[in-house]
N, C-alpha and C positions, 0 to 999 in steps of 0.2 A: 607700444607702437609710436606714441607721441615722442618718446625719447630717441627712437631709432630712425626717424624719418630722414635725417641727414645722412645716415649710413646707407640707407636704401637709395637715396638720391645720388650719392657718390658712385654707386655701382651702375645705376641707370645712366648717369651722365657719361661715364667712361665707356659703357657699351655703345652709346650714341657716338662718342668720339671715334672709337675704333671702326664702327660701321661707316659713318659718314666720311671720316678721314681717309679710310683706305679704299672705299668704293667710289667716292666722288671723282668724276673725270676731270682731267686738266683741259684748259682751253687750247685750241689749236695754236701752234707756234712754229717757229723756224729753228731747225737744229743747226744747219750749216749751209754755207754757200761756197761755190767754186767758180772762178778764182776769187781770191781775197784781195789781190792787188792788181792795179791797172795803172797805166800812164795816161796823162792828158792827151787829148787828140785821138784816142782810140775808141773803137766800138767795143763795149763790154757785153759779152754774152754770158749772162750769169745763170748758173745752175743752182736752183734752190731746192733744199730738202725740208719738207714740212713735217710736223708732228700732229697727229689727230686731225689732219687737214682733209679737205674734200675738194681738191682742185678740179678734178674731172666733173664732179657734180656742179661746181660753180660755173663751168663752161667758159664762155668768152667774157664774163663779167668781172674777171680778175684784173685788178690794177696794182701797179707797183711803183714805188718811188725810192730814190736814194736821197735821204734827207740830210742836208748840210747843217741847218739850224732851224729855229722855229719859223723863219720866214722864207727860207730858200730850199728848194728841192728839185731834183731832176726826175721827170716822169719817164717811165719805160716807153720806148717806141713801139714795142710789141711784147705781149705776154702769151705764152703757149703752155697749156697743161700737158705734161707727159704721163702722169698717173695721178692718183689721189694725193700722193705725197711728194711729187716731183713736178717742178715747172721750170720753164726757161724764160728769162726776162732779158730784153736787149736794151741797153742804154747807150746813148751817144755822149761820150765824155768830151766836154769842150776843150779847146786848146789851152786855155788858161782857167785858173780858179780865182774867185774873188777873195782869196785869203793870202796871207804872206807866209804860209807854211810850205815846206818842201813836201810833206806828206800829210794828207787830210783824211780823217776817217769819216765815213758816211753811215747813217742808220738805214737799214733796209726796212721799208714799210710795205706790207702786202695786205690788200683789202678785197673782200668779196662778200656777197650777201649771205653765203652759207656759213663761213667760218668767222666773219667779222674781221677785226684788225689784228695783224700779227707784226711784231717788231723783232729785229735783231740788231742790237747796238754794236757799233764798230764792225759792221758786216764787211765793208769794202774800204780799202785804203787806196786813195788816188795819189800817185806821185806826179809832181810837175818839175821838169828840168829847168824851166824858166819861170821865175816868180814875178808876176806883174798883176797885182790886185786890180789896178785901174782897167787894164785890158780884160781881166776876168769879169769885171762888172759889165763890160760891153758885150762880151760873147756869151754871157750866162743867159740861158733860156729857162726862166723859172716856170715850174709847173706846180701851182698851189695844191697842197694836200687838203682836200675838202670832200664832203659827202661821204665820210667814213661810216661804216656799219658797226655800231656798238650793240652787240647782242646781249640780251639779259637772260642768262642761263645760270643754273647752279653748277658752276665749274670753278676750279681753282686756277690761279694764274700760272702761265707757263713761263719758266725761266730757263734760258739756254743752258746754263751751267748746272742748275739743280735738277731740272726736269721732274721726274716722279719723286725724287727724294725731298721735294719741298714739303711732302706730307710729314716728314720728321719734325716739322715745326710743332706739331701737336704733342710730340713726345719729348724731344730734346729741350726745346725752349720752355715748354710748359712745366717740365720737371724741374728746371732750374728756378723758375719763379716760385713753384711750390716749395722747393728746398729753402729758399730765402725766407719764405713765410714761416716755415717750421723752425728755422734758426731764430727768427724774431720771437716766436712763442717761447723757445727755450731761454732766450735772453731775458724775457719778461719774468719767467719763473725763477731764474737765477737772481735777479734783482730782488724779487719778493722774498727769496730765501735769506738773502743778506739782511733784509730789513726785519723779518719776523722770525726766521730760524725754524720754520715749520718743515718737517721731513718730507711732507707731500710735495712741497714746491721743488725740493731737490730731485725727487723722483720724476716729477713732470719735466724738469729741465733735462734729465738724462734721457727720458723717453723721446722728447722732441729732437734732441741732438742726435740720437741713434737713427731715427727715421730720416732726419734731414741729411745725415751723412750717407745713408743708404741711397737716398734720392740723388745725392751728389755723384756717387759711383755710377748710378744709372745714367746720369747726365753725361759723364765722361765716356761711357760705353756707346751711348747713342750718338754722341758727338764724334767719336772715332769712326763709327760706321758711316756717318755723313761725310766726314773728312776723306774717307777712302774714295768716295764717289766724286766729291767736288775738288779735292786737292791731290788725289792720286795715291795717298797713303794714309793710314789711320792716325799716325802721330808724326808731327813735323817740328815739334818743340816751338810751335807758334806761341807768342807771348800770352795769348788768352788761355791756351792749353796749359802752359807752364804755371801761370799764376793760379789757375783753378786747382791744379794738382797740389801746389803749395798750400792753398787754403784748406784743402781736404786733409792734408797731412797735419796741419795745425789742429783741426778738429779731432784727428786720430789721437793726437797727443793728449787731448782732453780725457779720453778713456784710459790712457796709460797713466796719467796723473791720478785718476780716481783709484786705480788698482794699487797705487803705491802707499795708500793710507788705509789703516783698519778702523781708526776712530771715525764714526759716522759724521759727527759734527765738524771735525777738522777737514775731513774729505769733502763734505758738502760746501764749506766756506771757501776752501782753496779752489775747488773746481768751479764754483760760481764766479769767483773773481777771474779765473782763467777763461771762462765762457764769455764774459764781457770782453776780454781782450781778443778772443777768437773772432767774435762778431765784428769788433772794431777793425780787425785786420781784413775780414772778408770783403767788405765794401771796396776799399781801395785796390785790393788785389784783383778782383774780378770785374770791377766797373771803372776804376780810375786809371790805373797803370796801363792796361791795354789800349786805352784811348790816346795815350801820350806817345806811343811808339808804333812802328809799322806792324801791321797784323793782317793776316789773311781772313780773320774772322769778321763777319758783317758787324758794323757798328763800332769798329775799333780801328785806330791808326789810319783814319781817312777812308776806310772801306765802308761805304754806306750800309746802314741797317735796313731792315725791311721797311718799305714805304708803300704807297698806294698801289704800285704795280706788283707788289709781292703779297703783303698781308692785306688783301682787299676785303670788301664786306663779306664775300662768301667764305673766306678763310676765317674771318672773325667769328662767324657763326659756329665754328668748330673750335677755334683756338681758345676763346674765352671760357667756354664750358670745359675745355681740357684743363686749364689752369685751376678752375674751381674743383673739378673732379679729382685731380691728383692731390690737391690740397686737402680736400675732405677725406680722401682715402688715407693720406698721411696722418691726419688727426685721429682717424679711427685706429690705425695701427699703433700710434703712440698711446692712445687710451688703453688698448689691450695690454701693451707693454707696461704701462703704469700700474694697472690692476694686478698683473702677474707679479711685479716686484713688490707691491704692497702685501699681497697674499704670502709671498715668500718670506717677507720680514715678519709677518704675524706668526708664521709657522716656526721661525727661529725663536721668537719670543716665547711661544708656547713650550718649545723644547727646553729652553733655559729655565722656565718656571717649573 
């Protein structure tokens, strides 16, 4: 029992991840608005569609703003609930804006005591035919955003693009981190094999590489599922997808290389050297190159990664255990693979003798 506690822990942790990750509700949010464009000097009647919202329950206590920046915002002249997920907000757009842009995007902020604060970035674009920032400062009627309701609930953050698919963070992202950990363990045993030449180190390297490659495939599959929802199709040859695929093909070649040699010692040494090369290529392929080019993937090519509005404290309660659980499960599978290979080798030695 003492030797198996971490195996039991891996199962319990992943059971928790599946239950909490799939059943935990999302915070109320804003799916879309209509219209999305308006000209200066017009009255904007904005139709807002919420998600997990309770607009009727909130009643007349709903407030809305079009936020220009951290200091300036336009308050709605009236807000009317149409249903629990539909509301109408009216804004008086001034004749000029205090900016020198032809088109300026505004963040929609909706607040009430039942749902708390909901945001929709770049919700409305205001066009101005005449640009006069000085006149814009004069006619701008600022409505400070204050007295917001920040509710403390066990809910996951709502993101307009991701919506419910944000739960894939516990699988796609966690699997990738576990994969890198397993490849690091494989690298460690390959280095030990080159130093000491013990067959068990070679077997451990193979076991960890096998499970790490399997996790990599799972990461590609879960990523393709996520991309279908977020980007419209499972595979778009995004630089992150492409570099990841290349990295996995490099590790696939590791197994092809091993199959090309019958002598155990030669096979072990060559594959150990190649394993070091594969890991050295892995890091720049999946972490460096995507950051240097345009990419749809979060955290690459100027596309921001998860921050406080995405991976908040509630998600961390599931995400970090997910990384630990997937890693422990991978170590468990690698341990079983190692033992099977060692038994197989002993059976061959018994037959030869």
